[in-house]
Each structure stands twice: as structure tokens, then as C-alpha cells.
KOLLOSE-140454 format. One line per field, with one value per residue (C-alpha): residue number from 1; residue in three letters; chain; x negated, y, z negated. Coordinates in pm, whole numbers, plus 50000, padded with zeros to 5 digits. Example, Ala and Ser with C-alpha at 12.3 -4.5 7.8 and 13.67 -1.06 7.14 Angstrom:
<lonus>
kolfi: (1,2)
torse: (ala,ser)
dolo: (A,A)
px: (48770,48633)
py: (49550,49894)
pz: (49220,49286)
</lonus>
This chain:
<lonus>
kolfi: (1,2,3,4,5,6,7,8,9,10,11,12,13,14,15,16,17,18,19,20,21,22,23,24,25,26,27,28,29,30,31,32,33,34,35,36,37,38,39,40,41,42,43,44,45,46,47,48,49,50,51,52,53,54,55,56,57,58,59,60,61,62,63,64,65,66,67,68,69,70,71,72,73,74,75,76,77,78,79,80,81,82,83,84,85,86,87,88,89,90,91,92,93,94,95,96,97,98,99,100,101,102,103,104,105,106,107,108,109,110,111,112,113,114,115,116,117,118,119,120,121,122,123,124,125,126,127,128,129,130,131,132,133,134,135,136,137,138,139,140,141,142,143,144,145,146,147,148,149,150,151,152,153,154,155,156,157,158,159,160,161,162,163,164,165,166,167,168,169,170,171,172,173,174,175,176,177,178,179,180,181,182,183,184,185,186,187,188,189,190,191,192,193,194,195,196,197,198,199,200,201,202,203,204,205,206,207,208,209,210,211,212,213,214,215,216,217,218,219,220,221,222,223,224,225,226,227,228,229,230,231,232,233,234,235,236,237,238,239,240,241,242,243,244,245,246,247,248,249,250,251,252,253,254,255,256,257,258,259,260,261,262,263,264,265,266,267,268,269,270,271,272,273,274,275,276,277,278,279,280,281,282,283,284,285,286,287,288,289,290,291,292,293,294,295,296,297,298,299,300,301,302,303,304,305,306,307,308,309,310,311,312,313,314,315,316,317,318,319,320,321,322,323,324,325,326,327,328,329,330,331,332,333,334,335,336,337,338,339,340,341,342,343,344,345,346,347,348,349,350,351,352,353,354,355,356,357,358,359,360,361,362,363,364,365,366,367,368,369,370,371,372,373,374,375,376,377,378,379,380,381,382,383,384,385,386,387,388,389,390,391,392,393,394,395,396,397,398,399,400,401,402,403,404,405,406,407,408,409,410,411,412,413,414,415,416,417,418)
torse: (met,thr,asn,asp,pro,thr,ala,pro,pro,ala,ala,ala,glu,ser,ser,ser,gly,ala,gly,pro,gly,ala,ala,ala,ala,ala,val,thr,arg,pro,arg,pro,asp,gly,leu,pro,pro,gly,thr,val,ser,trp,val,glu,val,asp,leu,asp,ala,ile,arg,ala,asn,val,arg,ala,phe,val,gly,arg,leu,ala,pro,gly,ala,lys,leu,val,ala,val,val,lys,ser,asp,ala,tyr,gly,his,gly,met,ala,leu,val,ala,pro,ala,ala,leu,glu,ala,gly,ala,ser,trp,leu,ala,val,gly,gly,leu,ala,glu,ala,ile,ala,leu,arg,ala,gln,leu,gly,pro,ala,val,pro,ile,val,cys,leu,asn,his,val,pro,gly,pro,asp,ala,gly,glu,ala,val,ala,his,asp,val,arg,leu,thr,ile,tyr,gly,pro,glu,ala,leu,ala,ala,leu,ser,ala,val,ala,thr,arg,leu,gly,arg,pro,ala,arg,val,his,val,lys,val,glu,thr,gly,thr,his,arg,gln,gly,leu,ala,ala,arg,glu,ala,leu,ala,leu,ala,arg,gln,ala,ala,ala,ala,pro,gly,val,val,val,glu,gly,leu,ser,thr,his,phe,ala,asp,ile,glu,asp,thr,thr,asp,his,gly,tyr,ala,glu,lys,gln,leu,ala,ala,phe,gln,ser,ala,val,glu,leu,phe,arg,glu,ala,gly,ala,val,pro,pro,leu,leu,his,thr,ala,cys,ser,ala,ala,thr,ile,leu,phe,gln,arg,thr,his,phe,asp,leu,ala,arg,ala,gly,ile,gly,ile,tyr,gly,leu,trp,pro,ser,arg,glu,thr,tyr,val,ser,ala,arg,glu,arg,gly,val,ala,pro,ser,phe,ala,leu,thr,pro,ala,leu,ala,trp,lys,cys,ala,val,ala,gln,val,lys,asp,val,pro,ala,gly,ala,tyr,val,gly,tyr,gly,arg,thr,trp,arg,ala,thr,arg,pro,ser,arg,ile,ala,val,leu,pro,val,gly,tyr,tyr,glu,gly,tyr,pro,arg,ala,ala,ser,gly,arg,ala,his,ala,leu,ile,ala,gly,gln,arg,val,glu,ile,val,gly,arg,ile,cys,met,asn,met,met,met,ala,asp,val,thr,asp,leu,pro,ala,val,gln,ala,gly,asp,glu,ala,val,leu,ile,gly,val,ser,gly,glu,glu,lys,ile,arg,ala,glu,asp,val,ala,gly,trp,ala,gly,thr,ile,his,tyr,glu,leu,val,ser,arg,ile,his,pro,ala,leu,pro,arg,val,gly,lys,gly)
dolo: (A,A,A,A,A,A,A,A,A,A,A,A,A,A,A,A,A,A,A,A,A,A,A,A,A,A,A,A,A,A,A,A,A,A,A,A,A,A,A,A,A,A,A,A,A,A,A,A,A,A,A,A,A,A,A,A,A,A,A,A,A,A,A,A,A,A,A,A,A,A,A,A,A,A,A,A,A,A,A,A,A,A,A,A,A,A,A,A,A,A,A,A,A,A,A,A,A,A,A,A,A,A,A,A,A,A,A,A,A,A,A,A,A,A,A,A,A,A,A,A,A,A,A,A,A,A,A,A,A,A,A,A,A,A,A,A,A,A,A,A,A,A,A,A,A,A,A,A,A,A,A,A,A,A,A,A,A,A,A,A,A,A,A,A,A,A,A,A,A,A,A,A,A,A,A,A,A,A,A,A,A,A,A,A,A,A,A,A,A,A,A,A,A,A,A,A,A,A,A,A,A,A,A,A,A,A,A,A,A,A,A,A,A,A,A,A,A,A,A,A,A,A,A,A,A,A,A,A,A,A,A,A,A,A,A,A,A,A,A,A,A,A,A,A,A,A,A,A,A,A,A,A,A,A,A,A,A,A,A,A,A,A,A,A,A,A,A,A,A,A,A,A,A,A,A,A,A,A,A,A,A,A,A,A,A,A,A,A,A,A,A,A,A,A,A,A,A,A,A,A,A,A,A,A,A,A,A,A,A,A,A,A,A,A,A,A,A,A,A,A,A,A,A,A,A,A,A,A,A,A,A,A,A,A,A,A,A,A,A,A,A,A,A,A,A,A,A,A,A,A,A,A,A,A,A,A,A,A,A,A,A,A,A,A,A,A,A,A,A,A,A,A,A,A,A,A,A,A,A,A,A,A,A,A,A,A,A,A,A,A,A,A,A,A,A,A,A,A,A,A,A,A,A,A,A,A,A,A,A,A,A,A,A,A,A,A,A,A)
px: (54190,54007,53702,53358,53272,52927,52822,52574,52702,52547,52346,52617,52655,52438,52602,52430,52668,52462,52575,52854,52619,52449,52818,52932,52655,52699,52983,53029,53282,53560,53837,53990,53829,54110,54224,54273,53955,53986,54149,54130,54384,54581,54821,54736,54984,54974,55182,55145,55282,55589,55641,55576,55848,56112,56045,56116,56471,56568,56481,56736,57016,57368,57406,57538,57429,57161,56893,56899,56561,56638,56351,56523,56330,56019,56059,56045,55734,55579,55561,55894,55704,55477,55711,56031,55824,55646,56019,56167,55901,55925,56273,56477,56769,56913,56736,56930,56808,56913,56969,57026,56673,56533,56748,56622,56316,56295,56482,56247,55972,56177,56367,56763,56756,56761,57083,57043,57278,57283,57386,57364,57615,57598,57743,58034,57868,57557,57779,57791,57392,57456,57624,57381,57120,57330,57351,57602,57708,57823,58165,58404,58619,58700,58474,58321,58555,58663,58227,58191,58525,58421,58039,58157,58430,58183,57866,58094,57945,58136,58070,57996,58085,58108,58364,58259,58504,58482,58466,58320,57994,58185,57946,57970,58336,58705,58964,59110,59436,59227,58940,59212,59399,59073,58995,59319,59236,58911,58985,59270,59020,58896,58570,58554,58490,58523,58214,58183,58299,58107,58036,57747,57683,57625,57485,57372,56995,56993,57104,57142,57505,57623,58043,58109,57905,58190,58459,58289,58267,58634,58764,58593,58718,59075,59008,58877,59262,59435,59287,59300,59688,59668,59523,59178,58913,58596,58339,58058,58179,57792,57755,57442,57122,56789,56915,57250,57040,56824,57104,57435,57472,57821,57760,57558,57885,57763,57505,57280,57076,56710,56527,56302,56222,56131,55807,55728,55869,56142,56451,56395,56258,56639,56687,56354,56465,56807,56599,56445,56738,56888,56606,56494,56194,55871,55974,56074,55796,55750,55383,55331,55238,55157,54785,54727,54393,54191,53803,53660,53587,53322,53178,53042,52899,53141,53002,53134,53397,53467,53820,53965,54270,54506,54666,54341,54546,54235,53898,53575,53478,53151,52944,53136,53133,53473,53565,53785,54041,54214,54577,54813,55193,55221,55086,55361,55170,55365,55269,55497,55231,54974,54797,54913,54793,54501,54305,54115,53748,53451,53688,53717,53993,53967,54157,54329,54286,54412,54723,54798,54767,54946,54640,54403,54391,54088,53980,53688,53385,53174,53094,53071,52741,52679,53048,52945,53141,53276,53359,53703,53977,54284,54603,54813,54656,54373,54001,53828,53999,54181,54523,54807,55150,55363,55588,55298,55257,55668,55644,55393,55609,55916,56081,56147,55921,56174,56136,55738,55665,55937,55784,55443,55400,55477,55181,54932,54850,54985,54721,54883,54670,54738)
py: (60391,60689,60760,60883,61231,61179,60906,60937,60950,60670,60766,60878,60904,61200,61443,61367,61049,60711,60365,60189,59963,60286,60443,60147,60122,60495,60519,60637,60537,60762,60555,60420,60072,59755,59868,59600,59557,59779,60066,60384,60614,60592,60790,60868,60913,61078,60883,61147,61423,61202,61140,61500,61603,61316,61500,61804,61687,61530,61842,61990,61749,61873,61715,61328,61333,61046,61089,60893,60845,60842,60588,60517,60510,60375,60651,60949,60769,60765,60342,60297,59982,60276,60517,60306,60239,60549,60755,60466,60552,60916,60928,60813,60582,60435,60388,60467,60300,60365,59975,59650,59518,59796,59694,59348,59438,59624,59364,59143,59369,59519,59251,59270,59578,59862,59957,60009,60178,60132,60484,60327,60082,59687,59472,59292,58959,59057,59203,58892,58953,59268,59069,58797,59046,59325,59602,59855,59923,60266,60163,60400,60078,59735,59572,59394,59351,58989,58914,59092,58896,58552,58557,58764,58488,58187,58296,58508,58832,59173,59318,59689,59987,60346,60449,60763,61089,61282,61668,61869,61672,61496,61193,60877,60891,60923,61155,61170,60985,60703,60695,60637,60387,60226,60255,60057,59775,59731,59705,59432,59225,58932,59011,59368,59685,60028,60158,60538,60782,61011,61262,61481,61814,61969,62258,62354,62329,62519,62868,63095,63130,62860,62938,62597,62400,62525,62422,62096,62059,62177,61929,61636,61771,61793,61407,61357,61478,61252,60939,61073,61077,60718,60625,60520,60705,60486,60554,60758,61083,61167,61455,61616,61610,61772,62098,62093,61896,62222,62476,62369,62176,62166,61915,61649,61472,61131,61100,61336,61213,61336,61238,61490,61708,61392,61401,61727,61885,62181,62119,62427,62785,62876,62644,62804,63156,63065,62884,63220,63426,63195,63200,62863,62883,62927,62765,62472,62357,62060,61893,61743,61380,61303,61322,61140,61121,60943,60847,61027,60784,61006,61348,61403,61739,61890,62142,62480,62446,62095,61976,61757,61554,61418,61686,61903,62149,62258,62382,62440,62819,62734,62440,62255,61942,61761,61506,61227,61141,60779,60886,61012,60968,60585,60633,60919,61237,61466,61491,61847,61947,61951,62288,62436,62166,62169,61934,61948,61837,61920,62168,62382,62393,62272,62305,62023,62111,61892,61692,61477,61100,60778,60688,60945,61348,61582,61835,62112,62110,62312,62536,62220,62121,61842,61643,61322,60974,60826,61180,61241,61395,61573,61587,61661,61736,61954,61948,62200,62530,62445,62325,62138,62096,61859,62156,62310,62030,61963,62359,62293,62035,62219,61978,61929,61799,61539,61364,61457,61243,60947,60890,60809,60455,60232,59969,60307,60150,60362,60356,60509,60750,60802)
pz: (46153,46288,46440,46271,46387,46261,46439,46719,47071,47279,47607,47866,48255,48373,48589,48879,48955,48819,48924,48775,48557,48441,48371,48192,47969,47904,47724,47363,47128,47054,47032,46699,46583,46647,47005,47297,47528,47826,47595,47765,47625,47355,47110,46734,46509,46152,45937,45642,45869,45910,45541,45445,45784,45625,45285,45410,45536,45245,45077,45271,45215,45115,44780,44818,45186,45232,45565,45857,46031,46395,46548,46846,47183,47017,46754,47007,47154,46816,46769,46553,46413,46255,46175,46015,45698,45658,45717,45466,45159,45206,45121,45449,45338,45685,46010,46349,46676,47022,47140,46959,47066,46850,46574,46567,46576,46279,46112,46151,46024,45758,45607,45519,45255,45509,45662,46075,46303,46668,46885,47217,47400,47292,47550,47417,47463,47269,47003,46740,46744,46555,46278,46260,46206,45986,46233,46233,46593,46725,46917,47140,47301,47193,47437,47124,46886,46981,46961,46627,46486,46580,46448,46133,46055,46091,45888,45647,45633,45763,46119,46070,46286,46321,46548,46763,46828,47105,46954,47301,47422,47637,47654,47379,47171,47188,47128,46755,46820,47050,46806,46532,46735,46786,46441,46331,46594,46496,46126,46198,46339,46094,45944,46127,45894,46015,45796,45977,46192,46363,46621,46778,46916,47226,47204,46822,46912,47265,47131,46818,46854,46704,46853,46999,46728,46506,46731,46732,46376,46297,46567,46397,46057,46225,46333,45977,45854,46082,45958,45625,45702,45833,45534,45771,45627,45644,45352,45586,45776,45982,46268,46165,46438,46330,46411,46218,45954,45899,45945,45842,45521,45595,45865,45628,45531,45367,45640,45847,46121,46192,46536,46655,46352,46134,46402,46355,46635,46616,46821,47023,46999,46928,46643,46475,46562,46360,46082,46036,46005,45760,45554,45584,45792,45738,45379,45573,45743,45979,46091,46446,46410,46787,46909,47264,47361,47580,47693,47985,48259,48463,48506,48879,49043,49322,49531,49620,49894,49845,49775,49417,49447,49647,49934,49850,49646,49461,49571,49391,49431,49282,49213,48993,48736,48734,48469,48567,48278,48312,48243,48493,48545,48466,48142,48126,48163,48404,48762,48767,48503,48852,48873,48519,48252,48029,47787,47541,47532,47256,47101,47446,47655,47994,48347,48509,48875,49154,49152,48857,48995,48907,48643,48694,48650,48690,48492,48540,48262,48453,48164,47943,48055,47772,47855,47932,48023,47703,47549,47370,47578,47371,47561,47310,46940,46827,46920,46685,46697,46982,46991,47272,47199,47292,47413,47594,47838,47847,47915,48216,48372,48354,48086,47736,47447,47371,47709,47690,47406,47448,47808,47684,47836,47558,47642,47529,47140,46889,46561,46262,46030,45694)
</lonus>
């Protein structure tokens, strides 16, 4: 679903501040068709971009490796139900989610054929649901084994688990010998199959010096050797994240897990620099898939010297026109970006002034006299020749683009294009 840029706008609210009835009648319709009544902000996801990014990652894989598209946290805020089918169409072989609820939703949507693995914690009492829905679990303790075994035995289907090895991130996982002991315990439980062995890198994307990642890779290889000596190496080994998939084929093993990159976002500036140094970029290209838009709610005149917003942090130095945008920190736009953020309206960059509120922010449109209520405002994306990246908004807020896109409120509609 897309907007029709050739459609003539309806009569719009004047800058002199028409009454509520006039404002309601003045709103144009820039938003896509089919959105719920009352929608004032939405996310557009370019599924062609998702497919292109997935194909780029598949093209980087070492021989024999398969791509796992990481669609956890509602596909990093892009909409799991939209992204997962597109990723599979483009060549992803597996899907990875955060929790079991996401896995169950995907299984209902996609059917039985797609391998799905949970990367995060699943409480022991709920583990049986994973077997019932044929979902792989990542384990680093024995708590789930009893429930997995009981349901696997009852249903006559395997409970597949992936054991997480601690190699230096000190988050999830067990030291190699403890991981081996857990794998043996899991393999001894009726119906439980140890399918995978995995780890995760701590800073492969935060630096151009990958010495620590090399140490982690060596630690994982040592763990694999320990498992091999015990005759317990699982059939699937996996370590790679997006950055590792781009930079180091040695990390791909049997599966490579690509998350942020399939959404067209480079893991970091350092990853891009490293890719250029290795001759990977710019031939390996990523296209951002997400655009975040809203409809201007009101345009009003503000006299010189008047304050705008809470705390009186911005004062008009000239007679000004202010556009009220119906998006704030509840919707996921970071309050920390106050005083630094911009939006795009009618192909022009406009300054966000005053403090970002719970459900609103204000833009200075004094130099755009044609702007009116109902016009489209772009918070992330492209308008005319101008562009605002997720990285830009994250930088204004002092955070990272991972956090920014994944915290766009799930209640905002996601619209697939392409």
C-alpha cells in the first residue's frame, strides 16, 4: 500500500488557527489506505529492501552455511509478520526470535516447514509449548529439560535444543566443560535432541580491532574440540551475528545469524570501515527498509518572544509557524533528542523545537508557508532529496539505531511495501 503523490490535497487548516470543526475537515490523506481509524503515525517497511538485504547476506555465506534471519523483538521494530516471509522468500533458511510467544506466532503464520529457534530465556514450565510448536530452544541450564522430555515423549516428536557456550560476552551461556555436561544431560533425557552449539560475540561490531573476537572464536573452537573428544558435537554450530557474517567467513560454520543488517542498517560505523578495509564494501550494499511517518496535526502562528513546549526551552526569535506532530516518547521517539532533532516536510528539513512530549512534538515550519494540517511528516526516511536515517535520530538521542527502531511502539501500524 502506498500513497498517491498525484492526488490533490483537500482544503487544509489555515495558519491562523481555525476551530476544531474546520481542522477536522481540513486534514488531507497522505497515509496509506487500510489503516485503523484514528491512525496518525505509521511505519512503512520496504519489503523489496528486506529481500535485497537478505540476498546480500546469503551471498556472503561460506560454502555449506545457511542464513538465520533474526526477527526477534518484532523484527527489530519492523514488524515480524511482514519481515519473516520476505526474508524466507529471499533465501533465509531459518528464523530466530527472542521469546516463545514470537515463535508460536510465527509457527501459526508460516506453518510447520520453517526451522525457528528461540534465542532468549524460556521458563522451564513453558518449555513443553516449544515442543508442541516445533520450536528450538537455546539452553544454558537444566531447568527446561524435564518439561521438554515429558512433552516430547507424549507427542512422539523431538525436543530440539541448542546449548550456549560462554566465550567472553558473559551474558548467556556456560563454560565449555559445563556446556558439555549440560549437553550430556540433555541428550540423556528421553525425546531431547541436542541439535546445536552456539556462542555470541561481545564487540565484533564495536571496533576495527577484532582481537577479542578472535579470542572468542578460538574459545568456541576449543569447546567444539572438547565436544568432539567426547563424541558429542551437535550437527549445527553457529556464532556469527550480522557483523561477523559480513566480515569473517570463518565464523559462519553451519548457520549465520543476521539481525540488524537484514533491515538495511549497518551494525556500526566500525563494521562499515572494516568492510571497506577488507574490500567487502561498497560492493556489499544494504538498503534501509524502514520509514516512520505521521500526519501534521495542526499548524499555528506563534509571535516573536513566545515559548513553545514544556519547560519553555525554546523561544521564537521571530513571528513563527509551528507544526504539531502527533508523535512523542510514548510512540517511541526519544525525548533525549529534544533540541537536536529534525523532521522532513514537503522535501525540506525542519527543526523540532521545544521538548518532545509524551504524544507530540513541535516543528518550526516558518520557512514553509504552504505546510498545513494533514501534510505528511517524515521522522525516519526520505522526502524529496532529503533523508533522515535511524542512525541520525539515534545520534541525536545519544543511543544506537538498534534501540531506536526496536522501540517504535508496536501499536503503530506497520505497512509493507513491495
